[in-house]
Every structure is written in C-alpha cells, then in structure tokens.
C-alpha positions in Angstrom: -102.2 -58.1 -29.2 -105.1 -55.9 -30.3 -104.3 -53.3 -27.8 -100.7 -53.1 -29.0 -101.7 -52.7 -32.7 -104.3 -50.0 -31.7 -101.5 -48.2 -29.8 -99.2 -48.5 -32.9 -102.0 -47.1 -35.1 -102.4 -44.1 -32.8 -98.6 -43.5 -32.7 -98.5 -43.6 -36.5 -101.4 -41.2 -36.8 -99.8 -38.8 -34.4 -96.5 -38.9 -36.3 -98.3 -38.3 -39.6 -100.2 -35.3 -38.1 -97.0 -33.8 -36.6 -95.3 -34.2 -40.0 -98.2 -32.4 -41.6 -97.9 -29.5 -39.2 -94.2 -29.1 -40.0 -94.9 -29.5 -43.7 -97.0 -26.3 -43.7 -94.1 -24.2 -42.2 -92.9 -21.5 -44.6 -89.2 -21.6 -45.2 -87.3 -18.4 -44.4 -86.4 -17.7 -48.0 -90.1 -18.3 -49.1 -91.7 -15.7 -46.9 -93.7 -13.3 -49.0 -93.7 -9.7 -48.0 -96.5 -7.4 -49.1 -97.1 -3.6 -48.6 -99.1 -4.5 -45.5 -96.6 -7.0 -44.1 -96.5 -10.8 -44.1 -100.1 -11.8 -44.4 -99.7 -15.6 -44.0 -98.8 -17.4 -40.7 -95.4 -19.0 -40.9 -96.7 -22.2 -39.5 -100.5 -22.3 -39.9 -100.6 -22.8 -36.1 -101.8 -20.1 -33.8 -99.1 -18.5 -31.7 -99.0 -19.0 -27.9 -98.7 -15.6 -26.1 -97.2 -17.2 -23.0 -94.5 -18.9 -25.0 -94.0 -15.7 -26.9 -93.4 -13.8 -23.7 -90.8 -16.3 -22.7 -89.0 -15.9 -26.1 -89.3 -12.1 -25.8 -87.5 -11.9 -22.5 -85.1 -14.8 -23.0 -81.6 -13.4 -23.4 -80.5 -16.4 -25.5 -83.5 -16.3 -27.9 -85.3 -13.1 -28.8 -83.4 -10.9 -26.4 -86.0 -8.2 -27.2 -85.6 -6.5 -23.9 -82.0 -5.6 -24.8 -83.5 -2.9 -27.1 -87.1 -2.5 -26.1 -88.7 -1.3 -22.9 -91.8 -3.2 -22.0 -93.9 -2.3 -19.0 -95.6 -5.7 -19.1 -92.2 -7.1 -18.1 -91.3 -4.6 -15.4 -90.0 -7.4 -13.2 -87.2 -8.1 -15.7 -83.9 -6.2 -15.6 -82.2 -4.1 -18.1 -84.7 -2.8 -20.6 -83.2 -1.1 -23.6 -84.0 2.2 -25.2 -82.6 1.7 -28.7 -86.0 0.5 -30.2 -89.5 1.8 -29.5 -91.3 0.9 -26.3 -93.5 -2.1 -26.7 -96.4 -0.7 -24.6 -99.4 -0.5 -27.0 -97.5 -2.0 -29.9 -100.5 -4.0 -31.1 -102.5 -0.7 -31.2 -99.8 0.9 -33.5 -99.2 -2.0 -35.9 -101.5 -4.6 -37.5 -100.6 -8.3 -37.1 -99.2 -8.7 -40.7 -96.8 -5.8 -40.3 -95.6 -7.0 -36.8 -95.0 -10.4 -38.4 -93.0 -8.8 -41.2 -90.9 -6.8 -38.7 -90.2 -9.9 -36.7 -89.3 -12.0 -39.8 -86.9 -9.4 -41.3 -87.1 -5.8 -40.1 -84.6 -4.8 -42.7 -87.2 -5.3 -45.4 -89.6 -3.0 -43.5 -87.3 -0.3 -42.3 -83.9 -0.1 -43.9 -80.7 -2.2 -44.1 -79.3 0.1 -41.4 -81.7 -0.9 -38.7 -80.0 -2.7 -35.8 -83.0 -5.0 -35.3 -82.1 -8.4 -36.6 -84.3 -10.5 -38.9 -85.4 -13.2 -36.5 -86.6 -15.6 -39.3 -84.3 -14.6 -42.1 -81.1 -16.1 -43.5 -79.9 -12.5 -44.2 -78.4 -12.0 -40.8 -75.6 -9.6 -41.6 -71.9 -9.6 -41.8 -69.3 -11.6 -39.8 -71.8 -14.3 -38.8 -70.5 -17.0 -36.6 -69.8 -20.0 -38.8 -72.1 -22.3 -36.8 -75.0 -19.9 -37.4 -74.7 -19.6 -41.2 -77.9 -20.8 -42.8 -79.9 -20.8 -39.6 -82.5 -18.4 -38.3 -82.4 -16.8 -34.9 -86.0 -18.0 -34.1 -88.0 -20.8 -35.4 -91.2 -20.0 -37.4 -93.3 -21.1 -34.4 -91.3 -18.9 -32.1 -92.0 -15.9 -34.4 -95.7 -16.7 -34.3 -95.6 -17.0 -30.5 -93.9 -13.6 -30.1 -96.4 -12.2 -32.5 -99.2 -13.6 -30.3 -97.6 -12.1 -27.3 -97.2 -8.7 -28.9 -100.9 -8.9 -29.8 -101.7 -8.7 -26.1 -99.9 -5.3 -25.8 -102.7 -2.9 -26.6 -103.4 0.6 -25.2 
C-alpha cells in the first residue's frame, strides 16, 4: 500500500508542476511588444531547436518554407521567395525581435505584410469560423521555432 501512495504522491507532484509550467504561459493578447521586440519568453521554457525545425517545415503548422528559402532544409521541396532567406537570420536579428516577428509580424513591419502573426488573435479577414479566437502556433511552438532560428547564423 505504501508503494501505491508514493506513486500517487509522485503523480500529484508531476501534475502540479505541469500546471505551473502552463500557468507561466503568456496569453496572445498579453504579449508585450517593446522597441527591441518581445523581451520575455512566452512560456518560460527554453525552446527546442529540433522541434522548431519540425514546425518550420511542417506544411500544416508553420509552413515557413512556403515563403522563405532555407539552405538548412535543402532536402525539403518548394522553398518560397516571398520572404527573406533564412540563412543567417540569427546574425541579422536579435532573439527578442525574432520572437516579436513570429508572434505578430504586423506589429513589427506593417499591416500589409503577408506574414501571419503566429501567436496572435489578429489573424486577418475572412478567417475560417473554427479558427476564430485561436492562434496558428502555440506559445511553446513559437519558442521552439525561435530556438531553431537561433541556430541559423552566418
């Protein structure tokens, strides 16, 4: 019986810790933009570059390759040329500015940019009804893509 109660205590502790991790997530409408970008992590959890690379190339998530060429992903098909190349992006932009661009590029560039705000509720006109009030990426996915972009230095 003691083993079972120890197991339940461990499960309860794990649940409490995971709840705390989510509690530190910044809501899309609470993200603070400064002149230098978004200074604070959206989750308080370090991004995973490998997971970020998967989001970057996933056509159902980030779909970043639809607009951006990326030599690091030369094995992937159909790189776009609408946005700037990603080669060396971490040498051109500091992390807070890259985070801001990912969260809501329209606040950094102009309302006319075709790049979506990946962690914004301001997603444009004629949004599919099932997508209203939702972000394209989760806060952790943004941090993961940011970590991946941080690996792309000249």
